[in-house]
N, C-alpha and C positions, 0 to 999 in steps of 0.2 A: 699599294702598287696596282696600276691599272692592267688589266688582263685583256690582251688582244684576242678576242674570240674568232674574229675573222681569220687571223693568222693560224689559229688552233685548228679551225675547220680545214684549211688548205693542207696543214700537216697531217690530219687525220685522213684525208682523202688520198694524199700521196703516200703516206706510210703505212696505212692500215687497209686501204681498199684497192688501190692500183697494184700493191704487191701481192695481193691475194686473188688476183684474176677477176676483180670486179671491173668490167670494161664498158658497161652500158653507160653511154654519155648522160642519158636522162637521170638516172641514179646517181652518178657523180655530181652532175650539177645541182640536183636537189639536196644532197647532203652537203654541198658547198654553201648552199643558201640558207637552209633551215636552221634556226638557232637552237642547237641541242642543249645548250645551257639554260634555255627557258623551260625545260621540261624535267629538270631534276631539282631536288630540294636545295634551298639557298646556299647551305654550308657546303655543298657538293659542286657548285658551279665551276670553281677552278679545276675540278676533275672531270668535267662533263666529256672532254675529248680524249681521256686516256683509253688505252686499249684493254678495257676491263668492263664488266657488267657493273652497273651502278644501281644499288638498291634504292627503290623508290617508295616502297611501303614495307613496315615491319612485319614480323611474324616468322612462322617456319612452314615452308622454306622461305617466305617472303616473296616480294615482287621485285622485278629487276628491269631496268632498261639494257636491253641486249648490246653486247659489244657491236662496234660498227661493222666489222668485217663479216661474221656470221649473218648479220642482219641483211647487209648489202647483197651477199651472195644468195641468200633466200629469195629476196625480191628479184633478183636477176633470174633465178630459177623459175620463178612464178610467170616471168615473161609479161609483166604488166605493161599494158599498152594505153595510149591516149583513147579515151572514150569507155574504158572498161568500168564496170562496177565491181568494187573489191570489197570483201569483208575482211576487217582487220580484227583478229580474235586475241583478246588481251591487250588492248591498246595501251593500257597503263595511263600515264599522263598525257599521251597524245602524240609523242615524237614520231613513232612509226606512222601514224596516220598522216601526220604533216608531210613525210617523205612521200607516202603513197599518193596524196592528194595532189602533189606536184607532178605526178606521172600518168595518174588514171583520170577517169572522168568524174567519178564520184566514189567516195569511201564511207561505208558503214563501219564505224568504230565501236566494237562490242567490248564492253567491260563490266565485269561481275561486281567489283568493289565500288561501292557509292561514292566514297571520297576520291578515289582516283578517277572515276567517271566525271565528277564535278569538276576536278582539276583540269581533265582533258577538255571539257566543254569550255571552260574559261580561258584556258591558254590558247586553244585553237581559234575561238572567236576573237580573242585579243589580237591575234596575229593576222587575222583576216582570211583564215581558211574557211570559205563559205561552201565549199563542196564537200564538207565532212558532216556527218550526222553521228553524234555520239549516243549510243544505246546501251542502258543498263540492263543487264540479264546474264543468265548462266553462260559461261563460255562454251561448255560442252554441247549445248543445245543450238548454237548458231543463232541466226536471226531469220526465220522463215518469212517474216512479213515482206521483205524486200528481195528475197531469193527469186530466181537463181542468180548466181554470181559468175563473172568471169574469172576472177581469181579470188583465193582466200589464202591469207597469210596468218600462221599461228605463231605468236610472240613468246614461245617457250617450248621446252621438251614435252613430249607426250610419250605414254608407254606403249600406245598401239594406235593403228589407223582410227582417226576420229570419224566414225561412220555417219553420225549425224551431219557432220560438216560436209563430208564427200556427197551426201545426198542433196546438198544445196547448190552444187555446181550445175551451171547450164552446159549444154553440149559444146564441147571445145574448151570447157573451163579447167583451170589448173588449181590445185591446192598444195601448199608446201608447208612442211613442218619437220622438225628434228625428233626423230624417233629414237628413245633411249638416252640415258644421262651419261654425263662425263665422257670418257673416252670412247665410250661404245655408241655415242650419239651420231646418227646418220640423218643428214638432211635428205628428205624424201619428197618426190614429186608424184602427185596423183593426177591423171589426165582422163577426163570423161570424153569419149567419142562414140558417136552412133549409140548411145545409151549404155556403153560398157566402160567400165573403169580400170585402167592399168596403173602400175606404180613401179617406181624404180628408185633405189637409193642412189645419190649421187655423189656426195661428199661428206667427210667426217665433219662433225660439229659438236662442240661441248658448249651447251647453253643452259641457263637455269630452267627448272621444270615449272610447268603450270599445274597447281595442285588439282585443278578441275579435271585433268586428263590422266590422273592416276589410275592404274588398272585396280578394280575392285578384287581384293583377295578371296580367292574361292574357299568356300566353307569346307573344312576337313573334320572328318570324324575322329 
């Protein structure tokens, strides 16, 4: 049976994004155009547009492609604009970077897993995304070489404010990430203005965690 991925993209946008207050036309158009199925394992392609996180790498807790709704809302919260330099932290196989590349000027796609970085590089190049550079390195450290950034988007839950990433924002820059796991997760926006950083939690979001941003347990006697 032939799967109509274009029809599935339309249903995803209409049923998962528009219904959860994703209204930014650039984001909706990008998610209508980018082939999400190209960024998931072959056996999961028919499930690429379902309203669920999709595992893209094994392990505990593993790595996932975030559900469309919280991802779209995070990008909208980051207020990504044409011409922006964006750092995509934990790009996985590259889908998030593909969306951001359709909205921003240039995307630095940071990935710590060598296999995922390779897949992202191959898939993005194969689809003609020439305004994305895939960088392999530790997620929690960001990528200082191309900093500062207009926007930083973190592709998974963190335990606390990612200070190293916040330090790589330019003045007027925005960083978005979900702080906390499960039902306690809150999508949070950090903004740097006149050298000072402010933050506010904006909406509830349950997304898979990124292991690199786990809080180190304090030593107890």
